[in-house]
TIMI-2910 file (N, C-alpha, C, CB; in pm, 1 decimal, decimal comma, always signed):
<rs>
+----------+----------+----------+----------+----------+----------+----------+----------+----------+----------+----------+----------+------+
!      n_x !      n_y !      n_z !     ca_x !     ca_y !     ca_z !      c_x !      c_y !      c_z !     cb_x !     cb_y !     cb_z ! resn !
+----------+----------+----------+----------+----------+----------+----------+----------+----------+----------+----------+----------+------+
! +13207,1 !  -2723,8 !   -858,4 ! +13109,1 !  -2840,4 !   -826,9 ! +13220,2 !  -2956,8 !   -968,5 ! +12875,9 !  -2783,3 !   -874,4 !  Met !
! +13281,8 !  -2847,5 !  -1023,5 ! +13389,1 !  -2944,3 !  -1132,0 ! +13455,8 !  -3041,4 !  -1085,8 ! +13501,3 !  -2875,7 !  -1195,5 !  Leu !
! +13494,9 !  -2966,1 !   -913,0 ! +13618,1 !  -3117,5 !   -839,2 ! +13526,3 !  -3226,1 !   -785,6 ! +13738,3 !  -3066,8 !   -667,3 !  Gly !
! +13371,7 !  -3181,9 !   -782,1 ! +13307,9 !  -3291,4 !   -702,9 ! +13283,5 !  -3417,5 !   -853,6 ! +13130,4 !  -3218,1 !   -607,7 !  Leu !
! +13282,3 !  -3339,0 !   -955,3 ! +13226,4 !  -3414,7 !  -1104,4 ! +13368,0 !  -3507,3 !  -1139,2 ! +13183,1 !  -3273,3 !  -1262,9 !  Ile !
! +13485,1 !  -3411,6 !  -1141,1 ! +13627,4 !  -3484,3 !  -1215,2 ! +13703,9 !  -3400,0 !  -1131,3 ! +13666,1 !  -3468,6 !  -1405,1 !  Cys !
! +13725,0 !  -3437,3 !  -1025,8 ! +13860,6 !  -3394,6 !   -946,3 ! +14029,5 !  -3382,2 !  -1059,1 ! +13880,2 !  -3544,6 !   -807,9 !  Pro !
! +13996,3 !  -3493,7 !  -1121,3 ! +14129,7 !  -3534,3 !  -1245,5 ! +14128,0 !  -3368,3 !  -1300,2 ! +14073,2 !  -3690,9 !  -1415,3 !  Gly !
! +14033,6 !  -3306,9 !  -1368,8 ! +14025,2 !  -3231,8 !  -1426,2 ! +14052,1 !  -3078,7 !  -1343,8 ! +13918,8 !  -3267,0 !  -1484,0 !  Arg !
! +13968,0 !  -3102,2 !  -1251,6 ! +14013,1 !  -2965,8 !  -1171,7 ! +14149,8 !  -2947,6 !  -1085,0 ! +13904,4 !  -2939,1 !  -1069,3 !  Leu !
! +14225,7 !  -3080,4 !  -1085,1 ! +14382,6 !  -3062,5 !  -1035,5 ! +14448,7 !  -2988,5 !  -1213,5 ! +14476,0 !  -3274,1 !   -971,8 !  Ile !
! +14421,8 !  -3069,4 !  -1321,3 ! +14448,3 !  -2990,0 !  -1399,5 ! +14459,4 !  -2847,6 !  -1441,5 ! +14411,8 !  -3023,3 !  -1438,0 !  Arg !
! +14314,3 !  -2811,7 !  -1415,1 ! +14285,4 !  -2681,0 !  -1440,5 ! +14370,0 !  -2585,1 !  -1321,3 ! +14118,3 !  -2666,1 !  -1438,7 !  Val !
! +14360,4 !  -2579,8 !  -1198,2 ! +14434,2 !  -2518,0 !  -1139,6 ! +14576,7 !  -2506,6 !  -1133,6 ! +14400,8 !  -2535,0 !  -1063,0 !  Val !
! +14679,9 !  -2650,8 !  -1175,1 ! +14812,5 !  -2660,0 !  -1185,7 ! +14872,2 !  -2624,3 !  -1270,3 ! +14848,9 !  -2746,2 !  -1176,9 !  Ser !
! +14769,3 !  -2587,8 !  -1357,3 ! +14788,1 !  -2517,3 !  -1533,3 ! +14812,7 !  -2369,7 !  -1465,4 ! +14606,2 !  -2524,3 !  -1676,1 !  Ala !
! +14696,1 !  -2267,5 !  -1390,2 ! +14692,8 !  -2182,0 !  -1358,9 ! +14796,8 !  -2112,6 !  -1322,6 ! +14629,4 !  -2190,7 !  -1307,6 !  Ala !
! +14878,8 !  -2225,1 !  -1248,7 ! +14947,4 !  -2166,7 !  -1150,6 ! +15131,8 !  -2186,2 !  -1191,2 ! +14889,3 !  -2244,4 !  -1002,3 !  Trp !
! +15166,3 !  -2155,7 !  -1324,4 ! +15273,1 !  -2190,1 !  -1380,5 ! +15350,3 !  -2003,0 !  -1424,3 ! +15222,0 !  -2312,8 !  -1520,6 !  Gln !
! +15231,3 !  -1946,0 !  -1390,0 ! +15308,6 !  -1792,2 !  -1404,3 ! +15286,7 !  -1683,9 !  -1298,4 ! +15260,5 !  -1717,5 !  -1538,0 !  Ser !
! +15342,5 !  -1612,8 !  -1309,7 ! +15315,7 !  -1492,8 !  -1215,5 ! +15216,3 !  -1433,6 !  -1172,8 ! +15356,8 !  -1408,9 !  -1245,4 !  Arg !
! +15181,4 !  -1395,7 !  -1337,7 ! +15054,2 !  -1306,0 !  -1312,9 ! +14920,4 !  -1427,3 !  -1290,7 ! +15025,1 !  -1186,5 !  -1470,7 !  Ser !
! +14913,6 !  -1517,5 !  -1255,3 ! +14858,0 !  -1597,1 !  -1225,1 ! +14805,5 !  -1545,9 !  -1056,7 ! +14941,8 !  -1715,3 !  -1258,2 !  Ser !
! +14942,1 !  -1599,2 !   -976,3 ! +14986,2 !  -1554,4 !   -868,9 ! +14927,9 !  -1364,5 !   -825,2 ! +15150,1 !  -1583,9 !   -895,5 !  Phe !
! +14907,8 !  -1296,9 !   -929,2 ! +14891,1 !  -1203,2 !   -902,9 ! +14746,5 !  -1158,2 !   -903,7 ! +14967,1 !  -1152,0 !   -962,3 !  Tyr !
! +14670,6 !  -1253,5 !   -967,2 ! +14515,7 !  -1196,3 !  -1043,1 ! +14443,7 !  -1267,3 !   -902,4 ! +14451,1 !  -1284,3 !  -1250,3 !  Leu !
! +14524,3 !  -1400,1 !   -860,6 ! +14456,8 !  -1453,5 !   -763,8 ! +14489,0 !  -1356,5 !   -634,8 ! +14495,8 !  -1605,3 !   -750,4 !  Ala !
! +14566,3 !  -1306,4 !   -628,4 ! +14557,0 !  -1189,3 !   -486,4 ! +14474,9 !  -1103,0 !   -500,5 ! +14677,2 !  -1100,7 !   -449,5 !  Val !
! +14472,8 !   -984,9 !   -643,4 ! +14339,8 !   -921,8 !   -668,6 ! +14221,3 !   -939,2 !   -633,9 ! +14318,1 !   -920,8 !   -758,7 !  Ile !
! +14189,1 !  -1090,9 !   -673,3 ! +14060,9 !  -1130,5 !   -654,4 ! +14010,3 !  -1184,2 !   -535,8 ! +14037,1 !  -1207,1 !   -736,2 !  Leu !
! +14079,9 !  -1201,2 !   -476,2 ! +14069,4 !  -1205,8 !   -334,6 ! +14061,0 !  -1093,5 !   -236,3 ! +14163,3 !  -1268,2 !   -300,2 !  Arg !
! +14146,9 !   -960,2 !   -291,2 ! +14101,1 !   -893,9 !   -225,3 ! +13959,6 !   -812,6 !   -261,4 ! +14196,7 !   -836,2 !   -201,3 !  Leu !
! +13964,8 !   -794,5 !   -401,4 ! +13799,6 !   -775,7 !   -509,5 ! +13692,1 !   -831,6 !   -388,3 ! +13785,8 !   -919,1 !   -702,0 !  Val !
! +13698,4 !   -968,7 !   -392,5 ! +13592,4 !  -1072,1 !   -301,8 ! +13579,5 !   -979,1 !   -183,4 ! +13659,7 !  -1247,4 !   -249,1 !  Leu !
! +13702,5 !   -986,2 !    -96,7 ! +13676,2 !   -906,3 !    +35,3 ! +13608,9 !   -775,1 !    +54,8 ! +13789,4 !   -883,0 !    +88,3 !  Gly !
! +13629,0 !   -725,3 !    -75,3 ! +13572,0 !   -583,9 !    -78,5 ! +13409,2 !   -589,6 !    -75,9 ! +13625,7 !   -504,5 !   -217,8 !  Ile !
! +13423,8 !   -691,0 !   -177,7 ! +13278,3 !   -727,6 !   -230,1 ! +13169,4 !   -758,8 !   -134,6 ! +13284,3 !   -845,6 !   -314,8 !  Ala !
! +13245,6 !   -882,4 !    -33,8 ! +13154,1 !   -889,5 !    +88,7 ! +13142,2 !   -819,6 !   +206,2 ! +13163,4 !   -985,5 !   +132,6 !  Leu !
! +13274,5 !   -688,3 !   +227,7 ! +13164,5 !   -675,0 !   +377,7 ! +13090,7 !   -538,2 !   +265,7 ! +13270,2 !   -605,3 !   +605,3 !  Ile !
! +13098,5 !   -490,5 !   +122,1 ! +12991,0 !   -406,0 !    +71,0 ! +12863,7 !   -455,1 !    +82,0 ! +13008,0 !   -376,3 !    -57,3 !  Gly !
! +12831,4 !   -608,3 !    +37,9 ! +12665,7 !   -649,3 !     -4,5 ! +12675,2 !   -667,1 !   +127,7 ! +12602,3 !   -788,2 !   -119,6 !  Ala !
! +12742,8 !   -669,6 !   +263,2 ! +12700,6 !   -699,0 !   +409,9 ! +12576,2 !   -687,7 !   +436,9 ! +12758,3 !   -622,1 !   +502,9 !  Ala !
! +12572,8 !   -509,0 !   +439,8 ! +12462,1 !   -459,2 !   +482,8 ! +12304,9 !   -504,4 !   +438,2 ! +12485,8 !   -338,2 !   +456,7 !  Ser !
! +12299,7 !   -545,2 !   +347,7 ! +12204,5 !   -546,3 !   +236,3 ! +12199,4 !   -709,9 !   +245,6 ! +12259,4 !   -467,0 !    +77,3 !  Gly !
! +12252,9 !   -778,0 !   +359,0 ! +12228,1 !   -961,9 !   +304,0 ! +12156,0 !  -1036,6 !   +462,3 ! +12446,6 !  -1071,9 !   +253,7 !  Ser !
! +12135,6 !  -1135,5 !   +426,5 ! +12079,7 !  -1263,2 !   +549,8 ! +12188,4 !  -1225,4 !   +648,2 ! +12089,5 !  -1466,4 !   +498,0 !  Arg !
! +12288,8 !  -1224,3 !   +625,0 ! +12372,9 !  -1236,3 !   +738,3 ! +12507,2 !  -1138,8 !   +725,8 ! +12411,5 !  -1390,6 !   +752,2 !  Phe !
! +12448,6 !  -1053,5 !   +770,5 ! +12580,2 !   -887,5 !   +754,4 ! +12697,1 !   -946,7 !   +843,6 ! +12510,9 !   -681,7 !   +855,5 !  Pro !
! +12714,5 !   -997,2 !   +928,4 ! +12797,6 !  -1005,0 !  +1021,1 ! +12894,9 !  -1102,8 !   +937,1 ! +12735,5 !  -1049,8 !  +1162,2 !  Asp !
! +12838,3 !  -1199,4 !   +946,3 ! +12914,0 !  -1312,7 !   +860,0 ! +12987,6 !  -1271,8 !   +748,4 ! +12822,9 !  -1411,5 !   +804,7 !  Thr !
! +12931,0 !  -1203,1 !   +651,2 ! +12931,5 !  -1163,1 !   +531,6 ! +13072,7 !  -1062,9 !   +537,7 ! +12784,3 !  -1096,1 !   +492,9 !  Leu !
! +13076,7 !   -977,3 !   +655,0 ! +13129,6 !   -861,8 !   +702,9 ! +13259,9 !   -945,3 !   +746,1 ! +13036,9 !   -774,1 !   +820,2 !  Gly !
! +13281,4 !  -1064,4 !   +804,6 ! +13434,4 !  -1133,3 !   +869,8 ! +13464,0 !  -1177,8 !   +777,2 ! +13451,3 !  -1242,1 !   +984,7 !  Ile !
! +13384,8 !  -1267,3 !   +651,7 ! +13415,2 !  -1335,3 !   +563,0 ! +13510,2 !  -1235,5 !   +442,3 ! +13281,7 !  -1400,2 !   +522,7 !  Leu !
! +13457,9 !  -1158,5 !   +442,1 ! +13506,7 !  -1000,2 !   +389,1 ! +13647,0 !   -973,6 !   +419,2 ! +13422,7 !   -872,7 !   +464,7 !  Gly !
! +13668,4 !   -969,8 !   +592,4 ! +13761,5 !   -953,6 !   +618,3 ! +13880,1 !  -1040,6 !   +598,2 ! +13739,0 !   -926,2 !   +702,2 !  Ile !
! +13842,9 !  -1168,1 !   +640,5 ! +13928,0 !  -1272,8 !   +628,7 ! +13981,3 !  -1309,3 !   +455,1 ! +13844,1 !  -1395,1 !   +701,4 !  Ile !
! +13853,8 !  -1286,7 !   +374,9 ! +13959,2 !  -1283,1 !   +216,4 ! +14049,1 !  -1133,6 !   +199,7 ! +13832,8 !  -1289,2 !    +45,4 !  Ser !
! +14014,8 !  -1055,0 !   +270,1 ! +14170,7 !   -941,7 !   +224,8 ! +14262,2 !  -1008,0 !   +336,3 ! +14153,7 !   -716,1 !   +259,5 !  Met !
! +14256,1 !  -1055,7 !   +465,1 ! +14343,0 !  -1069,2 !   +523,2 ! +14423,9 !  -1184,2 !   +417,4 ! +14301,3 !  -1095,7 !   +665,3 !  Val !
! +14332,4 !  -1298,7 !   +369,1 ! +14420,8 !  -1412,7 !   +301,8 ! +14459,5 !  -1342,0 !   +181,2 ! +14342,3 !  -1562,7 !   +266,6 !  Ala !
! +14466,1 !  -1230,2 !   +110,8 ! +14539,9 !  -1167,7 !    +12,8 ! +14634,6 !  -1133,1 !    +59,4 ! +14493,8 !  -1076,7 !    -48,5 !  Ala !
! +14664,1 !  -1023,6 !   +153,2 ! +14757,3 !   -947,0 !   +191,2 ! +14856,1 !  -1072,9 !   +303,8 ! +14678,6 !   -796,0 !   +264,4 !  Leu !
! +14863,5 !  -1216,6 !   +313,0 ! +14919,4 !  -1355,8 !   +343,8 ! +14985,8 !  -1382,3 !   +222,2 ! +14811,9 !  -1472,0 !   +381,9 !  Val !
! +14890,9 !  -1416,4 !   +151,9 ! +14919,6 !  -1466,1 !     -3,7 ! +15017,5 !  -1375,3 !    -59,4 ! +14784,5 !  -1463,9 !   -105,5 !  Ala !
! +14965,8 !  -1270,2 !    -55,6 ! +15101,9 !  -1183,5 !   -109,2 ! +15253,5 !  -1168,3 !    -37,3 ! +15056,2 !  -1038,2 !   -113,9 !  Ser !
! +15247,5 !  -1188,3 !    +52,8 ! +15356,9 !  -1200,2 !   +166,1 ! +15432,7 !  -1345,6 !    +98,8 ! +15277,3 !  -1221,2 !   +354,3 !  Ser !
! +15392,4 !  -1461,8 !   +132,7 ! +15411,4 !  -1586,9 !    +94,8 ! +15485,0 !  -1559,5 !    -72,2 ! +15254,5 !  -1675,2 !   +106,9 !  Leu !
! +15441,6 !  -1509,3 !   -129,0 ! +15488,5 !  -1516,7 !   -266,7 ! +15452,2 !  -1642,1 !   -341,3 ! +15632,1 !  -1502,6 !   -268,7 !  Gly !
! +15492,9 !  -1633,3 !   -442,6 ! +15440,1 !  -1720,6 !   -576,2 ! +15507,4 !  -1851,9 !   -514,8 ! +15507,2 !  -1665,6 !   -759,8 !  Phe !
! +15653,5 !  -1879,2 !   -512,8 ! +15680,4 !  -1981,1 !   -521,8 ! +15634,6 !  -2044,3 !   -389,5 ! +15802,3 !  -1986,4 !   -561,3 !  Glu !
! +15591,8 !  -1991,2 !   -299,1 ! +15549,0 !  -2087,1 !   -179,8 ! +15400,2 !  -2156,4 !   -179,2 ! +15557,3 !  -2000,9 !    -46,6 !  His !
! +15319,4 !  -2028,2 !   -269,9 ! +15178,1 !  -2088,4 !   -298,3 ! +15191,2 !  -2177,6 !   -426,1 ! +15060,8 !  -1967,0 !   -323,3 !  Leu !
! +15289,2 !  -2163,6 !   -553,5 ! +15273,4 !  -2258,0 !   -602,0 ! +15335,0 !  -2378,2 !   -596,5 ! +15268,0 !  -2229,8 !   -677,5 !  Arg !
! +15405,3 !  -2405,0 !   -445,3 ! +15397,3 !  -2520,4 !   -390,1 ! +15346,0 !  -2634,4 !   -291,0 ! +15450,6 !  -2512,4 !   -383,2 !  Ala !
! +15222,1 !  -2510,6 !   -263,3 ! +15135,1 !  -2587,1 !   -187,0 ! +15029,5 !  -2646,4 !   -271,2 ! +15079,0 !  -2508,9 !    -81,2 !  Phe !
! +15029,3 !  -2525,0 !   -446,5 ! +14917,8 !  -2597,5 !   -537,2 ! +14948,4 !  -2766,8 !   -598,6 ! +14901,5 !  -2491,1 !   -678,4 !  Val !
! +15111,1 !  -2767,3 !   -565,8 ! +15155,3 !  -2915,8 !   -590,0 ! +15132,9 !  -2999,1 !   -484,0 ! +15295,9 !  -2931,1 !   -620,2 !  Arg !
! +15135,1 !  -2933,5 !   -367,2 ! +15124,5 !  -3010,5 !   -270,6 ! +14952,6 !  -3071,7 !   -266,8 ! +15178,5 !  -2924,5 !   -144,5 !  Trp !
! +14837,5 !  -2966,0 !   -297,1 ! +14736,0 !  -2975,6 !   -289,2 ! +14721,9 !  -3113,4 !   -426,7 ! +14672,0 !  -2824,6 !   -291,1 !  Trp !
! +14751,8 !  -3036,8 !   -506,3 ! +14757,7 !  -3174,5 !   -658,5 ! +14796,7 !  -3333,1 !   -621,8 ! +14910,1 !  -3131,3 !   -790,6 !  Ala !
! +14856,9 !  -3362,5 !   -560,1 ! +14905,4 !  -3487,0 !   -502,7 ! +14832,4 !  -3487,7 !   -432,7 ! +15022,9 !  -3513,0 !   -454,7 !  Ala !
! +14725,8 !  -3470,8 !   -370,6 ! +14606,0 !  -3559,2 !   -233,9 ! +14507,3 !  -3619,6 !   -371,5 ! +14472,2 !  -3402,3 !    -73,2 !  Arg !
! +14495,9 !  -3752,1 !   -270,1 ! +14407,0 !  -3821,8 !   -328,4 ! +14263,2 !  -3777,1 !   -366,1 ! +14403,8 !  -3914,9 !   -259,7 !  Pro !
! +14187,7 !  -3812,5 !   -430,8 ! +14046,0 !  -3803,4 !   -556,1 ! +13948,0 !  -3774,9 !   -402,3 ! +13989,4 !  -4012,1 !   -692,0 !  Ser !
! +13953,6 !  -3861,6 !   -326,1 ! +13840,9 !  -3818,4 !   -182,5 ! +13890,3 !  -3694,3 !   -144,3 ! +13844,6 !  -3927,3 !    -27,6 !  Ala !
! +14019,2 !  -3642,5 !   -133,4 ! +14047,8 !  -3458,6 !    -68,6 ! +14020,9 !  -3415,0 !   -115,8 ! +14145,6 !  -3375,5 !    -42,3 !  Phe !
! +14056,3 !  -3400,9 !   -288,1 ! +13981,1 !  -3257,2 !   -386,1 ! +13843,6 !  -3298,9 !   -323,8 ! +13984,5 !  -3258,9 !   -608,9 !  Ile !
! +13740,1 !  -3394,2 !   -328,8 ! +13633,0 !  -3415,1 !   -352,0 ! +13586,3 !  -3326,6 !   -216,5 ! +13601,9 !  -3565,7 !   -377,5 !  Arg !
! +13624,7 !  -3377,0 !    -94,5 ! +13592,3 !  -3302,8 !    +47,6 ! +13650,1 !  -3127,5 !    -18,0 ! +13716,3 !  -3390,9 !   +222,0 !  Ala !
! +13744,7 !  -3099,2 !    -65,5 ! +13785,6 !  -2972,5 !    -96,1 ! +13683,2 !  -2876,6 !   -174,2 ! +13904,8 !  -2989,2 !   -169,6 !  Trp !
! +13647,4 !  -2949,2 !   -249,5 ! +13541,2 !  -2869,8 !   -370,9 ! +13413,5 !  -2857,4 !   -310,1 ! +13513,1 !  -2959,5 !   -524,3 !  Ala !
! +13351,8 !  -2981,3 !   -214,7 ! +13224,1 !  -2985,6 !   -134,8 ! +13247,5 !  -2888,2 !    -49,8 ! +13186,4 !  -3114,8 !    -63,5 !  Leu !
! +13344,3 !  -2828,7 !    +28,3 ! +13354,1 !  -2706,5 !    +99,2 ! +13313,3 !  -2557,4 !    +27,6 ! +13494,4 !  -2704,9 !   +140,7 !  Val !
! +13390,1 !  -2551,2 !   -155,8 ! +13352,8 !  -2453,1 !   -202,9 ! +13245,6 !  -2450,0 !   -250,9 ! +13416,1 !  -2418,2 !   -264,3 !  Ala !
! +13162,3 !  -2580,8 !   -294,0 ! +13050,9 !  -2529,8 !   -338,6 ! +12984,8 !  -2511,5 !   -278,8 ! +13000,8 !  -2566,7 !   -404,1 !  Thr !
! +12984,0 !  -2579,3 !   -125,2 ! +12882,4 !  -2559,6 !    +16,6 ! +12909,8 !  -2359,7 !    +14,4 ! +12975,4 !  -2677,8 !   +220,0 !  Val !
! +13017,1 !  -2335,3 !    +28,1 ! +13034,2 !  -2143,8 !    +83,9 ! +12993,4 !  -2111,1 !    -34,5 ! +13208,7 !  -2051,3 !   +131,0 !  Phe !
! +12997,4 !  -2137,5 !   -206,6 ! +12938,2 !  -2033,3 !   -320,1 ! +12778,3 !  -2081,6 !   -264,9 ! +12989,4 !  -2072,9 !   -528,1 !  Gly !
! +12688,6 !  -2164,2 !   -269,5 ! +12613,5 !  -2202,0 !   -235,6 ! +12530,7 !  -2080,4 !   -151,3 ! +12658,3 !  -2309,7 !   -190,4 !  Val !
! +12604,2 !  -2071,8 !    +32,3 ! +12558,4 !  -1981,2 !   +124,3 ! +12613,5 !  -1829,3 !    +57,8 ! +12619,1 !  -2023,8 !   +282,1 !  Phe !
! +12715,4 !  -1829,4 !    +11,7 ! +12701,0 !  -1651,2 !    -64,6 ! +12552,3 !  -1632,5 !   -129,3 ! +12831,9 !  -1620,8 !   -225,7 !  Leu !
! +12568,6 !  -1725,1 !   -211,7 ! +12452,0 !  -1661,8 !   -306,3 ! +12255,3 !  -1644,2 !   -248,1 ! +12460,9 !  -1783,5 !   -452,0 !  Val !
! +12289,2 !  -1763,4 !    -64,3 ! +12185,1 !  -1779,3 !    -71,3 ! +12168,8 !  -1610,6 !    +67,3 ! +12140,7 !  -1964,3 !    -46,5 !  Tyr !
! +12290,5 !  -1572,8 !    +85,9 ! +12326,6 !  -1491,1 !   +205,4 ! +12288,6 !  -1381,2 !    +84,1 ! +12501,9 !  -1503,2 !   +297,7 !  Ala !
! +12311,5 !  -1340,1 !    -29,1 ! +12288,3 !  -1239,1 !   -111,0 ! +12164,0 !  -1236,8 !   -193,7 ! +12390,1 !  -1231,1 !   -185,7 !  Val !
! +12068,5 !  -1313,5 !   -171,8 ! +11938,2 !  -1283,6 !   -306,9 ! +11836,5 !  -1268,3 !   -195,1 ! +11887,7 !  -1439,9 !   -450,2 !  Ser !
+----------+----------+----------+----------+----------+----------+----------+----------+----------+----------+----------+----------+------+
</rs>
């Protein structure tokens, strides 16, 4: 939601977070954990197939990110941060809708 309200602040937060390799490893681990959590929560959710697929996608994304490496993902963050505010807001809207969907699916 921060990106919807203040895209510049979101850019600063994300850019600052990608200054160290530890943030890269944390992001990969969080993707894996999210994938496992989604797969684990799928059977008791409103959308079990969707959550299972999203869990698999999250785990594959973690593997892809780890194979690309820190420098490639850091370059992507720099590219992302250079986009116009409307792009950041659209990206933040998609992320917010995804979060709302996840809350609805498991509630």
